[in-house]
DOLOSE-184302 format. One record per residue (C-alpha): residue in one letter; y negated, x, z. Coordinates in pm, 1 decimal. Each point is the difference from the previous one (the first is absolute). Layout:
<recs>
<resn = A; yy = Y; xx = X; zz = Z>
...
</recs>
This chain:
<recs>
<resn = M; yy = -8822.5; xx = -7353.8; zz = 6333.8>
<resn = T; yy = -248.0; xx = 64.1; zz = -301.9>
<resn = T; yy = 118.7; xx = -136.6; zz = -312.5>
<resn = V; yy = -67.9; xx = 216.7; zz = -347.9>
<resn = A; yy = 85.2; xx = -13.8; zz = -361.8>
<resn = I; yy = 49.4; xx = 317.1; zz = -207.1>
<resn = I; yy = -100.9; xx = -87.3; zz = -340.8>
<resn = G; yy = 215.2; xx = 255.0; zz = -203.7>
<resn = A; yy = 359.4; xx = 174.8; zz = 91.6>
<resn = G; yy = -62.5; xx = 311.4; zz = -178.2>
<resn = M; yy = 5.7; xx = 320.5; zz = 198.1>
<resn = A; yy = -296.3; xx = -74.0; zz = 214.1>
<resn = G; yy = 90.8; xx = -347.4; zz = 57.5>
<resn = L; yy = 352.5; xx = 75.4; zz = 153.7>
<resn = T; yy = -135.1; xx = 317.3; zz = 184.1>
<resn = L; yy = -310.9; xx = -223.5; zz = 172.1>
<resn = A; yy = 300.1; xx = -258.0; zz = 68.5>
<resn = R; yy = 205.4; xx = 294.9; zz = 182.7>
<resn = H; yy = -284.4; xx = 123.1; zz = 182.8>
<resn = L; yy = -162.8; xx = -292.3; zz = 160.7>
<resn = S; yy = 137.6; xx = -103.0; zz = 368.4>
<resn = T; yy = 183.5; xx = -237.6; zz = 73.9>
<resn = D; yy = -303.4; xx = -170.4; zz = 131.2>
<resn = H; yy = -49.0; xx = -129.9; zz = -390.7>
<resn = K; yy = 197.7; xx = -228.3; zz = -172.2>
<resn = I; yy = -10.3; xx = 99.2; zz = -334.5>
<resn = T; yy = 117.8; xx = -204.5; zz = -330.8>
<resn = L; yy = -39.9; xx = 207.3; zz = -356.8>
<resn = F; yy = -48.2; xx = -141.9; zz = -310.9>
<resn = E; yy = 116.9; xx = 133.5; zz = -309.4>
<resn = K; yy = -59.6; xx = -80.7; zz = -405.0>
<resn = S; yy = 334.9; xx = 190.5; zz = -79.5>
<resn = S; yy = 341.9; xx = -39.6; zz = 51.0>
<resn = R; yy = 54.4; xx = 287.1; zz = 200.1>
<resn = P; yy = -226.1; xx = 273.6; zz = 256.9>
<resn = G; yy = -158.9; xx = 301.3; zz = -95.2>
<resn = G; yy = -268.4; xx = -27.1; zz = -258.5>
<resn = R; yy = -35.6; xx = 305.9; zz = -218.2>
<resn = V; yy = 286.7; xx = 175.3; zz = 207.9>
<resn = A; yy = 230.4; xx = -159.6; zz = -237.0>
<resn = S; yy = 290.2; xx = -0.9; zz = -221.2>
<resn = R; yy = 149.6; xx = -202.3; zz = -284.6>
<resn = D; yy = 356.5; xx = -22.5; zz = -79.2>
<resn = G; yy = 85.3; xx = 100.0; zz = -391.3>
<resn = T; yy = 340.0; xx = 21.6; zz = -168.5>
<resn = G; yy = 217.0; xx = 223.5; zz = 223.8>
<resn = V; yy = -337.0; xx = 135.8; zz = 161.1>
<resn = V; yy = -274.5; xx = -55.6; zz = 212.9>
<resn = F; yy = -348.2; xx = 115.4; zz = -62.3>
<resn = D; yy = -274.6; xx = 81.6; zz = 212.1>
<resn = H; yy = -283.6; xx = -94.3; zz = -167.7>
<resn = G; yy = -298.6; xx = 9.9; zz = 304.3>
<resn = A; yy = 8.1; xx = 239.5; zz = 201.2>
<resn = Q; yy = 140.1; xx = 304.3; zz = -128.5>
<resn = F; yy = 76.4; xx = 213.0; zz = 386.9>
<resn = F; yy = -237.5; xx = 34.3; zz = 240.1>
<resn = T; yy = -69.6; xx = 284.8; zz = 261.5>
<resn = A; yy = -76.3; xx = -25.1; zz = 397.7>
<resn = R; yy = -357.6; xx = 160.8; zz = 119.0>
<resn = S; yy = -87.9; xx = -146.5; zz = 319.5>
<resn = P; yy = 237.1; xx = 22.0; zz = 305.1>
<resn = Q; yy = 9.9; xx = -368.2; zz = 58.1>
<resn = F; yy = 157.1; xx = -63.2; zz = -364.6>
<resn = Q; yy = 278.8; xx = 313.6; zz = 41.0>
<resn = D; yy = 103.9; xx = -170.4; zz = 316.0>
<resn = F; yy = 13.9; xx = -364.3; zz = -184.3>
<resn = L; yy = 229.5; xx = 204.7; zz = -278.2>
<resn = T; yy = 225.8; xx = 137.8; zz = 264.3>
<resn = T; yy = 113.5; xx = -341.4; zz = 80.1>
<resn = L; yy = 64.0; xx = -91.7; zz = -388.0>
<resn = I; yy = 178.7; xx = 340.8; zz = -40.9>
<resn = E; yy = 205.6; xx = -78.3; zz = 285.0>
<resn = A; yy = 47.2; xx = -371.3; zz = -140.8>
<resn = G; yy = 132.0; xx = 162.5; zz = -290.6>
<resn = V; yy = -283.7; xx = -192.0; zz = -233.1>
<resn = V; yy = -190.3; xx = 306.8; zz = -92.0>
<resn = A; yy = 59.9; xx = 397.0; zz = -108.5>
<resn = D; yy = -101.1; xx = 332.6; zz = -140.8>
<resn = W; yy = -36.6; xx = -11.2; zz = -384.4>
<resn = H; yy = 62.5; xx = 347.3; zz = -98.8>
<resn = A; yy = -172.1; xx = 2.7; zz = -315.5>
<resn = D; yy = -73.6; xx = 275.3; zz = -276.0>
<resn = F; yy = -332.4; xx = -115.7; zz = -34.2>
<resn = V; yy = -251.2; xx = 168.8; zz = -280.8>
<resn = E; yy = -334.7; xx = -88.7; zz = -144.2>
<resn = M; yy = -62.4; xx = -52.8; zz = -340.7>
<resn = E; yy = -292.5; xx = 36.3; zz = -270.6>
<resn = A; yy = -0.3; xx = -32.1; zz = -326.5>
<resn = G; yy = 371.6; xx = -51.6; zz = -42.3>
<resn = H; yy = 33.4; xx = 362.6; zz = 203.9>
<resn = I; yy = 124.4; xx = 59.6; zz = 327.7>
<resn = T; yy = -296.6; xx = 154.9; zz = 223.8>
<resn = A; yy = 142.7; xx = 57.3; zz = 347.6>
<resn = R; yy = 337.3; xx = -46.3; zz = 130.2>
<resn = R; yy = 132.8; xx = -21.4; zz = 354.9>
<resn = R; yy = 310.4; xx = -141.3; zz = 213.3>
<resn = W; yy = -104.1; xx = -278.7; zz = 275.0>
<resn = T; yy = 208.8; xx = 69.2; zz = 295.2>
<resn = E; yy = 39.8; xx = -52.7; zz = 364.6>
<resn = E; yy = -360.9; xx = 221.6; zz = 73.4>
<resn = F; yy = -191.7; xx = -289.5; zz = -152.8>
<resn = P; yy = 204.3; xx = -276.6; zz = -53.5>
<resn = H; yy = -1.6; xx = -317.8; zz = -240.1>
<resn = Y; yy = 132.6; xx = -298.5; zz = 101.2>
<resn = V; yy = 174.0; xx = -249.5; zz = -175.0>
<resn = G; yy = 170.0; xx = -357.8; zz = 119.9>
<resn = V; yy = 386.6; xx = -17.8; zz = -44.4>
<resn = P; yy = 179.4; xx = -116.9; zz = -184.5>
<resn = N; yy = -313.0; xx = -88.5; zz = -144.8>
<resn = M; yy = -346.4; xx = -52.6; zz = 54.6>
<resn = A; yy = -8.4; xx = -411.3; zz = 115.9>
<resn = A; yy = 248.6; xx = 110.5; zz = 278.7>
<resn = I; yy = -295.1; xx = 120.2; zz = 220.3>
<resn = G; yy = -149.9; xx = -324.1; zz = -60.8>
<resn = D; yy = 312.2; xx = -184.0; zz = 116.7>
<resn = H; yy = 48.1; xx = 203.0; zz = 248.8>
<resn = L; yy = -348.4; xx = -74.8; zz = 179.9>
<resn = A; yy = 18.7; xx = -361.7; zz = -66.0>
<resn = Q; yy = 322.8; xx = -62.1; zz = 185.4>
<resn = G; yy = -54.2; xx = -260.9; zz = 271.0>
<resn = L; yy = -361.4; xx = -103.6; zz = -77.4>
<resn = D; yy = -125.5; xx = -334.9; zz = -102.7>
<resn = I; yy = -22.5; xx = 42.3; zz = -378.1>
<resn = R; yy = -110.5; xx = -275.3; zz = -208.1>
<resn = Y; yy = 111.4; xx = 137.1; zz = -360.5>
<resn = Q; yy = -137.1; xx = -182.7; zz = -354.5>
<resn = T; yy = -311.9; xx = -127.7; zz = 215.8>
<resn = R; yy = -318.0; xx = 107.6; zz = -159.5>
<resn = I; yy = -288.8; xx = -86.3; zz = 222.0>
<resn = N; yy = -316.4; xx = -112.9; zz = -181.3>
<resn = E; yy = -259.4; xx = -110.0; zz = 238.6>
<resn = L; yy = -75.0; xx = 72.4; zz = 371.2>
<resn = S; yy = -187.7; xx = -294.4; zz = 189.5>
<resn = R; yy = -151.8; xx = -14.1; zz = 327.5>
<resn = Q; yy = 95.6; xx = -300.0; zz = 253.1>
<resn = N; yy = -180.9; xx = 47.4; zz = 296.5>
<resn = Q; yy = 94.0; xx = 371.4; zz = 127.9>
<resn = S; yy = 296.5; xx = 7.8; zz = -179.6>
<resn = W; yy = 117.2; xx = 43.9; zz = -371.8>
<resn = L; yy = 184.0; xx = -202.9; zz = -284.3>
<resn = L; yy = 154.3; xx = 166.3; zz = -282.1>
<resn = T; yy = 91.8; xx = -169.7; zz = -315.1>
<resn = D; yy = 241.7; xx = 124.0; zz = -279.4>
<resn = D; yy = 41.2; xx = -90.1; zz = -361.0>
<resn = D; yy = 182.7; xx = -303.0; zz = 65.1>
<resn = D; yy = -260.1; xx = -153.2; zz = 218.5>
<resn = R; yy = 246.6; xx = 70.1; zz = 322.1>
<resn = Q; yy = -217.6; xx = 65.6; zz = 299.3>
<resn = Y; yy = 93.5; xx = 254.7; zz = 319.9>
<resn = G; yy = -144.8; xx = 20.5; zz = 286.8>
<resn = P; yy = -216.6; xx = 28.6; zz = 208.5>
<resn = F; yy = 15.9; xx = 322.8; zz = 69.4>
<resn = D; yy = -246.9; xx = 208.9; zz = 283.0>
<resn = R; yy = -44.9; xx = 281.2; zz = -250.7>
<resn = V; yy = 51.8; xx = 90.2; zz = -383.1>
<resn = I; yy = 47.4; xx = 322.8; zz = -108.5>
<resn = V; yy = -5.8; xx = 63.7; zz = -399.9>
<resn = S; yy = 247.0; xx = 278.6; zz = -147.0>
<resn = L; yy = -41.3; xx = -16.5; zz = -348.1>
<resn = P; yy = -187.0; xx = 212.5; zz = -203.0>
<resn = S; yy = -367.6; xx = 22.6; zz = 21.7>
<resn = V; yy = -90.4; xx = -248.1; zz = -314.0>
<resn = Q; yy = 221.1; xx = -280.4; zz = 102.6>
<resn = T; yy = -82.4; xx = 68.3; zz = 373.3>
<resn = A; yy = -378.2; xx = -31.9; zz = -92.0>
<resn = Q; yy = 96.9; xx = -337.1; zz = -206.8>
<resn = L; yy = 191.1; xx = -128.5; zz = 280.1>
<resn = M; yy = -246.3; xx = 78.8; zz = 271.2>
<resn = P; yy = -259.4; xx = -247.6; zz = 88.1>
<resn = A; yy = -395.7; xx = 89.6; zz = -115.5>
<resn = E; yy = -79.2; xx = 15.8; zz = 391.2>
<resn = F; yy = 260.3; xx = 299.3; zz = 87.5>
<resn = C; yy = -245.3; xx = 302.3; zz = 61.5>
<resn = H; yy = 165.6; xx = 252.4; zz = -192.6>
<resn = H; yy = 23.9; xx = -241.6; zz = -312.0>
<resn = D; yy = -253.7; xx = 182.6; zz = -171.7>
<resn = V; yy = 117.7; xx = 323.6; zz = 56.3>
<resn = I; yy = 354.2; xx = -92.1; zz = -116.8>
<resn = S; yy = -107.2; xx = -162.4; zz = -328.3>
<resn = Q; yy = -136.5; xx = 328.7; zz = -101.0>
<resn = I; yy = 300.0; xx = 230.2; zz = 53.4>
<resn = P; yy = 163.9; xx = -58.7; zz = -311.1>
<resn = M; yy = 424.3; xx = 78.3; zz = -85.3>
<resn = K; yy = 93.4; xx = 191.7; zz = -324.9>
<resn = P; yy = 325.2; xx = -115.3; zz = -195.3>
<resn = C; yy = 279.6; xx = 173.3; zz = -94.4>
<resn = Y; yy = 317.6; xx = -65.5; zz = -240.5>
<resn = A; yy = 359.2; xx = 77.4; zz = 78.8>
<resn = L; yy = 251.7; xx = 62.1; zz = -267.1>
<resn = M; yy = 390.9; xx = -4.0; zz = 120.5>
<resn = L; yy = 206.9; xx = 193.6; zz = -217.6>
<resn = G; yy = 361.2; xx = -75.6; zz = 41.5>
<resn = L; yy = 184.9; xx = 321.0; zz = -145.5>
<resn = K; yy = 415.0; xx = 41.6; zz = -172.2>
<resn = Q; yy = 7.5; xx = 322.2; zz = 123.7>
<resn = D; yy = -175.9; xx = 262.5; zz = 233.0>
<resn = P; yy = -351.8; xx = 89.4; zz = -193.5>
<resn = R; yy = 45.5; xx = 390.3; zz = 103.6>
<resn = L; yy = -362.5; xx = 19.9; zz = 76.4>
<resn = P; yy = -144.9; xx = 344.6; zz = 61.5>
<resn = F; yy = -135.9; xx = -200.9; zz = 340.2>
<resn = Q; yy = 77.4; xx = -297.0; zz = 185.4>
<resn = A; yy = -375.3; xx = -130.8; zz = 111.2>
<resn = A; yy = -283.7; xx = 98.2; zz = -186.4>
<resn = L; yy = -380.4; xx = -35.3; zz = 15.0>
<resn = V; yy = -137.0; xx = -36.9; zz = -323.8>
<resn = K; yy = -339.0; xx = 103.0; zz = -153.4>
<resn = Q; yy = -148.2; xx = -58.0; zz = -322.8>
<resn = A; yy = 199.1; xx = -285.7; zz = -77.8>
<resn = D; yy = -13.5; xx = -393.1; zz = 39.2>
<resn = I; yy = 280.3; xx = 12.7; zz = 237.1>
<resn = S; yy = -23.7; xx = 183.2; zz = 344.4>
<resn = W; yy = 324.1; xx = 13.9; zz = 158.9>
<resn = V; yy = 342.3; xx = 65.2; zz = -120.8>
<resn = S; yy = 309.2; xx = -2.1; zz = 205.2>
<resn = V; yy = 375.8; xx = 3.3; zz = 7.7>
<resn = N; yy = 12.3; xx = -308.5; zz = 215.4>
<resn = S; yy = 395.0; xx = 30.0; zz = 34.3>
<resn = S; yy = -32.0; xx = 385.0; zz = 139.6>
<resn = K; yy = -139.6; xx = -176.1; zz = 305.2>
<resn = P; yy = 286.6; xx = -17.2; zz = 290.2>
<resn = Q; yy = 260.9; xx = -254.4; zz = -38.2>
<resn = R; yy = -104.4; xx = -138.9; zz = -313.5>
<resn = D; yy = 256.0; xx = -106.6; zz = -307.1>
<resn = G; yy = -27.2; xx = -6.7; zz = -363.2>
<resn = F; yy = -272.7; xx = 257.2; zz = -197.4>
<resn = A; yy = -359.4; xx = -180.9; zz = 11.2>
<resn = L; yy = -336.3; xx = 152.5; zz = -74.8>
<resn = L; yy = -329.2; xx = -108.6; zz = 110.5>
<resn = A; yy = -308.0; xx = 7.7; zz = -132.4>
<resn = H; yy = -371.5; xx = -88.4; zz = 137.5>
<resn = S; yy = -285.0; xx = -51.1; zz = -250.5>
<resn = T; yy = -373.0; xx = 162.2; zz = 82.1>
<resn = N; yy = -223.6; xx = -251.8; zz = 174.5>
<resn = K; yy = -232.6; xx = 41.0; zz = -258.5>
<resn = W; yy = 248.8; xx = -97.8; zz = -267.5>
<resn = A; yy = 111.6; xx = -294.1; zz = 165.1>
<resn = G; yy = -330.0; xx = -119.9; zz = 101.6>
<resn = Q; yy = -22.2; xx = 18.2; zz = -402.4>
<resn = H; yy = 280.3; xx = -192.0; zz = -87.2>
<resn = L; yy = -14.8; xx = -264.9; zz = 300.2>
<resn = D; yy = -7.7; xx = -302.8; zz = -207.5>
<resn = S; yy = 229.8; xx = 157.3; zz = -269.8>
<resn = D; yy = 322.9; xx = -153.1; zz = -94.1>
<resn = L; yy = 279.0; xx = 150.8; zz = 224.8>
<resn = E; yy = 241.6; xx = 99.2; zz = -273.7>
<resn = K; yy = -261.4; xx = 204.9; zz = -188.9>
<resn = V; yy = -61.9; xx = 151.5; zz = 309.5>
<resn = K; yy = 343.8; xx = 76.7; zz = 83.5>
<resn = Q; yy = 57.4; xx = 144.6; zz = -348.6>
<resn = M; yy = -295.6; xx = 224.9; zz = 38.5>
<resn = M; yy = 100.1; xx = 153.1; zz = 321.5>
<resn = I; yy = 331.4; xx = 47.4; zz = -135.1>
<resn = D; yy = -173.7; xx = 206.4; zz = -306.3>
<resn = N; yy = -203.2; xx = 180.0; zz = 297.6>
<resn = V; yy = 294.4; xx = 95.0; zz = 203.2>
<resn = M; yy = 200.6; xx = 134.6; zz = -323.0>
<resn = A; yy = -300.3; xx = 183.2; zz = -80.7>
<resn = V; yy = -41.1; xx = 195.8; zz = 361.4>
<resn = T; yy = 373.3; xx = 33.6; zz = 19.1>
<resn = G; yy = 121.5; xx = 21.7; zz = -317.3>
<resn = I; yy = 335.9; xx = -264.9; zz = 88.4>
<resn = S; yy = 129.6; xx = -146.7; zz = -276.8>
<resn = P; yy = -53.3; xx = -365.1; zz = -45.6>
<resn = D; yy = 408.4; xx = -24.6; zz = -49.3>
<resn = L; yy = 33.4; xx = 99.3; zz = 371.2>
<resn = I; yy = -178.6; xx = -303.1; zz = 97.3>
<resn = A; yy = 238.8; xx = -301.1; zz = 76.8>
<resn = S; yy = -241.8; xx = -241.5; zz = 201.1>
<resn = A; yy = -404.7; xx = -28.0; zz = -7.4>
<resn = D; yy = -205.7; xx = -229.0; zz = 225.0>
<resn = I; yy = -338.5; xx = 6.1; zz = 75.2>
<resn = K; yy = -240.4; xx = -131.3; zz = 336.1>
<resn = R; yy = -358.3; xx = -30.4; zz = 3.1>
<resn = W; yy = -180.4; xx = 96.0; zz = 344.4>
<resn = H; yy = -358.5; xx = -113.8; zz = 12.1>
<resn = Y; yy = -61.3; xx = 154.2; zz = 346.7>
<resn = A; yy = 185.2; xx = 344.4; zz = 14.7>
<resn = N; yy = -223.2; xx = 210.9; zz = 154.5>
<resn = L; yy = -401.9; xx = 112.4; zz = 61.3>
<resn = P; yy = -162.6; xx = 280.8; zz = 129.6>
<resn = K; yy = -26.0; xx = 104.5; zz = 368.3>
<resn = Q; yy = -200.3; xx = -226.3; zz = 243.8>
<resn = A; yy = -254.8; xx = 30.8; zz = 281.9>
<resn = P; yy = 134.9; xx = -61.5; zz = 369.2>
<resn = P; yy = 117.4; xx = -233.4; zz = 202.7>
<resn = G; yy = 262.2; xx = -64.1; zz = -223.0>
<resn = F; yy = -15.0; xx = -384.3; zz = 58.1>
<resn = Y; yy = -231.6; xx = -258.9; zz = 0.2>
<resn = D; yy = -41.3; xx = -208.6; zz = 308.9>
<resn = D; yy = -205.6; xx = -368.9; zz = 39.4>
<resn = P; yy = 68.8; xx = -28.5; zz = 440.7>
<resn = S; yy = -224.4; xx = -301.0; zz = -45.5>
<resn = L; yy = 159.4; xx = -155.1; zz = -270.5>
<resn = K; yy = 351.4; xx = 110.1; zz = 95.6>
<resn = L; yy = 92.4; xx = 137.3; zz = -351.3>
<resn = A; yy = 64.7; xx = 334.6; zz = -138.3>
<resn = A; yy = 167.4; xx = 167.5; zz = -256.6>
<resn = C; yy = 215.5; xx = 328.3; zz = -68.7>
<resn = G; yy = 121.2; xx = 187.0; zz = -256.4>
<resn = D; yy = 74.3; xx = 357.5; zz = -136.3>
<resn = W; yy = -338.2; xx = -123.5; zz = -215.8>
<resn = C; yy = -151.7; xx = 78.2; zz = 329.1>
<resn = I; yy = 77.9; xx = 360.9; zz = 4.8>
<resn = K; yy = 135.5; xx = 132.6; zz = -259.9>
<resn = G; yy = 257.6; xx = -120.4; zz = -269.1>
<resn = R; yy = 314.3; xx = 142.4; zz = 178.0>
<resn = V; yy = 287.7; xx = -150.2; zz = 183.2>
<resn = E; yy = -90.5; xx = 226.3; zz = 334.9>
<resn = A; yy = -318.0; xx = -178.1; zz = -64.8>
<resn = A; yy = 108.3; xx = -326.0; zz = 2.7>
<resn = F; yy = 183.8; xx = 26.6; zz = 327.1>
<resn = T; yy = -290.6; xx = 169.8; zz = 154.3>
<resn = S; yy = -246.0; xx = -229.6; zz = -57.3>
<resn = A; yy = 222.3; xx = -277.9; zz = 120.4>
<resn = R; yy = 71.4; xx = 234.9; zz = 336.0>
<resn = L; yy = -375.3; xx = 32.2; zz = 76.6>
<resn = L; yy = -64.3; xx = -340.8; zz = -52.1>
<resn = A; yy = 279.3; xx = -104.1; zz = 233.7>
<resn = E; yy = -96.9; xx = 239.4; zz = 228.9>
<resn = Q; yy = -326.1; xx = -182.0; zz = 8.2>
<resn = L; yy = 106.5; xx = -350.8; zz = 79.1>
<resn = N; yy = 302.3; xx = 86.0; zz = 242.9>
<resn = N; yy = -347.3; xx = 142.1; zz = 191.6>
<resn = G; yy = -122.4; xx = -348.4; zz = -18.0>
<resn = H; yy = -267.7; xx = 55.3; zz = -249.2>
</recs>
């Protein structure tokens, strides 16, 4: 049986572990205390915020079939939101999200998806791997506390592209390519509200502003309380990547109030999250990176495009190749 280490228990890492055949003995290593990566949620005061991926769609038959099992398990539902596009503070387009083209979310929060997929898997949480070292034809992993794991026959890295390039040895045949794939940052603002903000939308794509997205997070299925979630533009986040978080939070609050017109008196709590690696432009095939000679590989949404389905697809394609003995 082939021993496989998967570094990163986000959507790609979890999908890969689920799709690899029983010929593989799998151990996942995750720096955080729970799985899911950017399919994430954070507890607030009486509310839960989906501060990473806001929703996802399903275009491929494989991902649609995968979601069917999650819907049947009660961890995914369709978000029937009133969606608008805004420009210079004005609504320029409006439509209702319906079953004709579903927009899915995790229930009762986005993190429920990762929690569900992680069940039964061997995951070492709060373990940040910082070095891969070759031992004969196998690999040893070293974490931040100098603990070693292995040996493993194969290692697969499912971290963002920048972190993948940092971890992979220079002799990895795709190292130069991966090193040239930058990911763009984003800030997420989480506002707990005292009451329903009564906005003329539940989800908004914002243009000509420093924020790119606003949603009434509490309008999603099975959510409690009242909550607003806003994402900054990638450009603005890049300009303020090293700024004080409290200052960033206040600037984003000001932007949200300017775009939505909500009163500061409505805000009960505010929190901010910095995502260093949020998304990137569409990438060329094959959708993953494999070095058969070194038994090293990489996958993730960044191999295709910064979407939940892309993370699933990248991992599925790599799993198919490995299951076929390549």
